TIVO-2410 file (N, C-alpha, C; in nm, 3 decimals):
# residues 81
REC num residu      c1      c2      c3 atome chaine
REC   1      X  -2.322  10.390  -7.657     N      A
REC   1      X  -2.254  10.517  -7.675    CA      A
REC   1      X  -2.170  10.514  -7.803     C      A
REC   2      X  -2.099  10.406  -7.828     N      A
REC   2      X  -2.013  10.402  -7.945    CA      A
REC   2      X  -2.094  10.400  -8.074     C      A
REC   3      X  -2.210  10.334  -8.072     N      A
REC   3      X  -2.295  10.330  -8.191    CA      A
REC   3      X  -2.347  10.470  -8.222     C      A
REC   4      X  -2.387  10.543  -8.117     N      A
REC   4      X  -2.438  10.678  -8.135    CA      A
REC   4      X  -2.329  10.769  -8.190     C      A
REC   5      X  -2.208  10.760  -8.137     N      A
REC   5      X  -2.100  10.846  -8.185    CA      A
REC   5      X  -2.060  10.812  -8.328     C      A
REC   6      X  -2.064  10.684  -8.365     N      A
REC   6      X  -2.034  10.646  -8.503    CA      A
REC   6      X  -2.138  10.704  -8.598     C      A
REC   7      X  -2.267  10.693  -8.561     N      A
REC   7      X  -2.373  10.747  -8.645    CA      A
REC   7      X  -2.365  10.899  -8.654     C      A
REC   8      X  -2.331  10.964  -8.543     N      A
REC   8      X  -2.319  11.110  -8.543    CA      A
REC   8      X  -2.204  11.154  -8.633     C      A
REC   9      X  -2.093  11.084  -8.626     N      A
REC   9      X  -1.978  11.118  -8.712    CA      A
REC   9      X  -2.011  11.094  -8.859     C      A
REC  10      X  -2.081  10.986  -8.889     N      A
REC  10      X  -2.119  10.957  -9.027    CA      A
REC  10      X  -2.213  11.064  -9.081     C      A
REC  11      X  -2.310  11.107  -8.999     N      A
REC  11      X  -2.402  11.212  -9.040    CA      A
REC  11      X  -2.328  11.344  -9.062     C      A
REC  12      X  -2.235  11.375  -8.975     N      A
REC  12      X  -2.158  11.498  -8.988    CA      A
REC  12      X  -2.076  11.498  -9.117     C      A
REC  13      X  -2.014  11.385  -9.151     N      A
REC  13      X  -1.937  11.375  -9.276    CA      A
REC  13      X  -2.027  11.391  -9.397     C      A
REC  14      X  -2.147  11.332  -9.392     N      A
REC  14      X  -2.241  11.345  -9.504    CA      A
REC  14      X  -2.282  11.491  -9.524     C      A
REC  15      X  -2.310  11.559  -9.415     N      A
REC  15      X  -2.355  11.698  -9.426    CA      A
REC  15      X  -2.242  11.790  -9.469     C      A
REC  16      X  -2.121  11.762  -9.429     N      A
REC  16      X  -2.008  11.847  -9.465    CA      A
REC  16      X  -1.961  11.823  -9.608     C      A
REC  17      X  -2.000  11.713  -9.667     N      A
REC  17      X  -1.953  11.680  -9.801    CA      A
REC  17      X  -2.026  11.758  -9.909     C      A
REC  18      X  -2.124  11.838  -9.874     N      A
REC  18      X  -2.205  11.908  -9.972    CA      A
REC  18      X  -2.148  12.044 -10.008     C      A
REC  19      X  -2.018  12.055 -10.015     N      A
REC  19      X  -1.955  12.181 -10.050    CA      A
REC  19      X  -1.929  12.185 -10.200     C      A
REC  20      X  -1.980  12.286 -10.265     N      A
REC  20      X  -1.959  12.302 -10.408    CA      A
REC  20      X  -1.852  12.407 -10.431     C      A
REC  21      X  -1.752  12.371 -10.508     N      A
REC  21      X  -1.646  12.466 -10.539    CA      A
REC  21      X  -1.664  12.514 -10.681     C      A
REC  22      X  -1.629  12.638 -10.704     N      A
REC  22      X  -1.641  12.690 -10.839    CA      A
REC  22      X  -1.520  12.780 -10.868     C      A
REC  23      X  -1.494  12.800 -10.995     N      A
REC  23      X  -1.377  12.875 -11.039    CA      A
REC  23      X  -1.420  12.989 -11.129     C      A
REC  24      X  -1.350  13.098 -11.121     N      A
REC  24      X  -1.362  13.209 -11.216    CA      A
REC  24      X  -1.243  13.199 -11.310     C      A
REC  25      X  -1.271  13.182 -11.439     N      A
REC  25      X  -1.165  13.165 -11.537    CA      A
REC  25      X  -1.135  13.298 -11.606     C      A
REC  26      X  -1.028  13.299 -11.686     N      A
REC  26      X  -0.983  13.416 -11.763    CA      A
REC  26      X  -0.956  13.536 -11.674     C      A
REC  27      X  -0.880  13.512 -11.568     N      A
REC  27      X  -0.842  13.619 -11.476    CA      A
REC  27      X  -0.701  13.667 -11.508     C      A
REC  28      X  -0.667  13.785 -11.459     N      A
REC  28      X  -0.535  13.842 -11.483    CA      A
REC  28      X  -0.432  13.791 -11.384     C      A
REC  29      X  -0.476  13.739 -11.271     N      A
REC  29      X  -0.384  13.680 -11.173    CA      A
REC  29      X  -0.455  13.568 -11.099     C      A
REC  30      X  -0.378  13.485 -11.035     N      A
REC  30      X  -0.434  13.369 -10.963    CA      A
REC  30      X  -0.352  13.245 -10.995     C      A
REC  31      X  -0.418  13.131 -10.999     N      A
REC  31      X  -0.352  13.005 -11.034    CA      A
REC  31      X  -0.351  12.990 -11.185     C      A
REC  32      X  -0.240  12.940 -11.238     N      A
REC  32      X  -0.230  12.919 -11.382    CA      A
REC  32      X  -0.328  12.810 -11.423     C      A
REC  33      X  -0.409  12.841 -11.523     N      A
REC  33      X  -0.510  12.748 -11.573    CA      A
REC  33      X  -0.444  12.654 -11.674     C      A
REC  34      X  -0.436  12.526 -11.640     N      A
REC  34      X  -0.367  12.429 -11.725    CA      A
REC  34      X  -0.438  12.411 -11.859     C      A
REC  35      X  -0.568  12.434 -11.863     N      A
REC  35      X  -0.642  12.419 -11.989    CA      A
REC  35      X  -0.606  12.530 -12.087     C      A
REC  36      X  -0.556  12.640 -12.039     N      A
REC  36      X  -0.520  12.752 -12.126    CA      A
REC  36      X  -0.368  12.769 -12.134     C      A
REC  37      X  -0.295  12.665 -12.108     N      A
REC  37      X  -0.149  12.670 -12.110    CA      A
REC  37      X  -0.097  12.695 -12.250     C      A
REC  38      X  -0.164  12.643 -12.351     N      A
REC  38      X  -0.121  12.667 -12.490    CA      A
REC  38      X  -0.130  12.816 -12.523     C      A
REC  39      X  -0.227  12.885 -12.466     N      A
REC  39      X  -0.240  13.029 -12.490    CA      A
REC  39      X  -0.117  13.105 -12.439     C      A
REC  40      X  -0.061  13.060 -12.327     N      A
REC  40      X   0.058  13.125 -12.270    CA      A
REC  40      X   0.177  13.104 -12.363     C      A
REC  41      X   0.190  12.986 -12.421     N      A
REC  41      X   0.304  12.956 -12.509    CA      A
REC  41      X   0.292  13.032 -12.640     C      A
REC  42      X   0.173  13.035 -12.697     N      A
REC  42      X   0.152  13.101 -12.826    CA      A
REC  42      X   0.160  13.252 -12.812     C      A
REC  43      X   0.096  13.304 -12.709     N      A
REC  43      X   0.091  13.449 -12.689    CA      A
REC  43      X   0.128  13.481 -12.545     C      A
REC  44      X   0.258  13.496 -12.516     N      A
REC  44      X   0.301  13.522 -12.377    CA      A
REC  44      X   0.247  13.651 -12.319     C      A
REC  45      X   0.210  13.745 -12.403     N      A
REC  45      X   0.156  13.872 -12.354    CA      A
REC  45      X   0.013  13.862 -12.307     C      A
REC  46      X  -0.053  13.753 -12.339     N      A
REC  46      X  -0.192  13.735 -12.297    CA      A
REC  46      X  -0.196  13.710 -12.147     C      A
REC  47      X  -0.269  13.795 -12.078     N      A
REC  47      X  -0.270  13.784 -11.931    CA      A
REC  47      X  -0.396  13.719 -11.878     C      A
REC  48      X  -0.482  13.666 -11.964     N      A
REC  48      X  -0.607  13.607 -11.918    CA      A
REC  48      X  -0.597  13.454 -11.914     C      A
REC  49      X  -0.494  13.403 -11.850     N      A
REC  49      X  -0.472  13.259 -11.845    CA      A
REC  49      X  -0.472  13.205 -11.703     C      A
REC  50      X  -0.538  13.274 -11.614     N      A
REC  50      X  -0.538  13.233 -11.474    CA      A
REC  50      X  -0.680  13.205 -11.428     C      A
REC  51      X  -0.688  13.137 -11.316     N      A
REC  51      X  -0.818  13.108 -11.256    CA      A
REC  51      X  -0.811  13.134 -11.106     C      A
REC  52      X  -0.925  13.169 -11.049     N      A
REC  52      X  -0.935  13.197 -10.905    CA      A
REC  52      X  -1.054  13.119 -10.851     C      A
REC  53      X  -1.034  13.054 -10.737     N      A
REC  53      X  -1.145  12.981 -10.675    CA      A
REC  53      X  -1.242  13.081 -10.614     C      A
REC  54      X  -1.369  13.064 -10.647     N      A
REC  54      X  -1.473  13.155 -10.600    CA      A
REC  54      X  -1.517  13.114 -10.460     C      A
REC  55      X  -1.535  13.213 -10.376     N      A
REC  55      X  -1.588  13.188 -10.242    CA      A
REC  55      X  -1.736  13.154 -10.256     C      A
REC  56      X  -1.775  13.041 -10.202     N      A
REC  56      X  -1.915  13.000 -10.210    CA      A
REC  56      X  -1.976  13.003 -10.071     C      A
REC  57      X  -2.099  13.047 -10.066     N      A
REC  57      X  -2.173  13.047  -9.940    CA      A
REC  57      X  -2.235  12.910  -9.920     C      A
REC  58      X  -2.208  12.850  -9.808     N      A
REC  58      X  -2.262  12.719  -9.779    CA      A
REC  58      X  -2.396  12.734  -9.709     C      A
REC  59      X  -2.489  12.652  -9.749     N      A
REC  59      X  -2.621  12.657  -9.688    CA      A
REC  59      X  -2.617  12.595  -9.549     C      A
REC  60      X  -2.693  12.654  -9.459     N      A
REC  60      X  -2.707  12.594  -9.327    CA      A
REC  60      X  -2.792  12.468  -9.340     C      A
REC  61      X  -2.764  12.371  -9.257     N      A
REC  61      X  -2.837  12.246  -9.259    CA      A
REC  61      X  -2.906  12.226  -9.126     C      A
REC  62      X  -3.032  12.190  -9.131     N      A
REC  62      X  -3.109  12.164  -9.011    CA      A
REC  62      X  -3.148  12.016  -9.012     C      A
REC  63      X  -3.124  11.949  -8.902     N      A
REC  63      X  -3.159  11.809  -8.890    CA      A
REC  63      X  -3.263  11.796  -8.780     C      A
REC  64      X  -3.373  11.729  -8.811     N      A
REC  64      X  -3.478  11.705  -8.714    CA      A
REC  64      X  -3.493  11.555  -8.693     C      A
REC  65      X  -3.497  11.514  -8.568     N      A
REC  65      X  -3.517  11.374  -8.535    CA      A
REC  65      X  -3.654  11.358  -8.472     C      A
REC  66      X  -3.733  11.268  -8.527     N      A
REC  66      X  -3.864  11.236  -8.473    CA      A
REC  66      X  -3.856  11.094  -8.417     C      A
REC  67      X  -3.867  11.082  -8.287     N      A
REC  67      X  -3.854  10.951  -8.223    CA      A
REC  67      X  -3.991  10.908  -8.171     C      A
REC  68      X  -4.034  10.792  -8.215     N      A
REC  68      X  -4.161  10.735  -8.172    CA      A
REC  68      X  -4.140  10.672  -8.035     C      A
REC  69      X  -4.198  10.729  -7.933     N      A
REC  69      X  -4.179  10.681  -7.797    CA      A
REC  69      X  -4.301  10.602  -7.750     C      A
REC  70      X  -4.370  10.541  -7.843     N      A
REC  70      X  -4.488  10.462  -7.806    CA      A
REC  70      X  -4.444  10.323  -7.759     C      A
REC  71      X  -4.538  10.244  -7.720     N      A
REC  71      X  -4.507  10.111  -7.669    CA      A
REC  71      X  -4.447  10.019  -7.773     C      A
REC  72      X  -4.470  10.046  -7.901     N      A
REC  72      X  -4.416   9.959  -8.005    CA      A
REC  72      X  -4.265   9.975  -8.020     C      A
REC  73      X  -4.208  10.076  -7.958     N      A
REC  73      X  -4.064  10.101  -7.971    CA      A
REC  73      X  -3.985  10.052  -7.850     C      A
REC  74      X  -4.041   9.967  -7.766     N      A
REC  74      X  -3.971   9.920  -7.647    CA      A
REC  74      X  -3.854   9.832  -7.682     C      A
REC  75      X  -3.754   9.837  -7.595     N      A
REC  75      X  -3.639   9.748  -7.611    CA      A
REC  75      X  -3.535   9.803  -7.706     C      A
REC  76      X  -3.488   9.717  -7.793     N      A
REC  76      X  -3.378   9.751  -7.884    CA      A
REC  76      X  -3.412   9.862  -7.983     C      A
REC  77      X  -3.533   9.866  -8.040     N      A
REC  77      X  -3.561   9.973  -8.136    CA      A
REC  77      X  -3.546  10.114  -8.079     C      A
REC  78      X  -3.590  10.138  -7.954     N      A
REC  78      X  -3.578  10.271  -7.898    CA      A
REC  78      X  -3.433  10.303  -7.864     C      A
REC  79      X  -3.354  10.204  -7.826     N      A
REC  79      X  -3.212  10.232  -7.797    CA      A
REC  79      X  -3.135  10.262  -7.926     C      A
REC  80      X  -3.175  10.198  -8.035     N      A
REC  80      X  -3.111  10.230  -8.164    CA      A
REC  80      X  -3.151  10.370  -8.209     C      A
REC  81      X  -3.279  10.405  -8.192     N      A
REC  81      X  -3.325  10.539  -8.232    CA      A
REC  81      X  -3.258  10.645  -8.148     C      A
***
């Protein structure tokens, strides 16, 4: 049971790690963009120095397990699978 739960948790972490984040730059409001900080100092009236994190749609993930239940899988191999 503990081996199965460890593997399930590891698989879940792998699948959840595939999140891609992206930013929209040169916005009028949002988080101050550190790369354009010099623009704020030189021209304080410039309002295109912010960035906003873009909402990304995450793809659904489907996992299929194919378990060989033939005689060659008796014993430890079938319990691991």
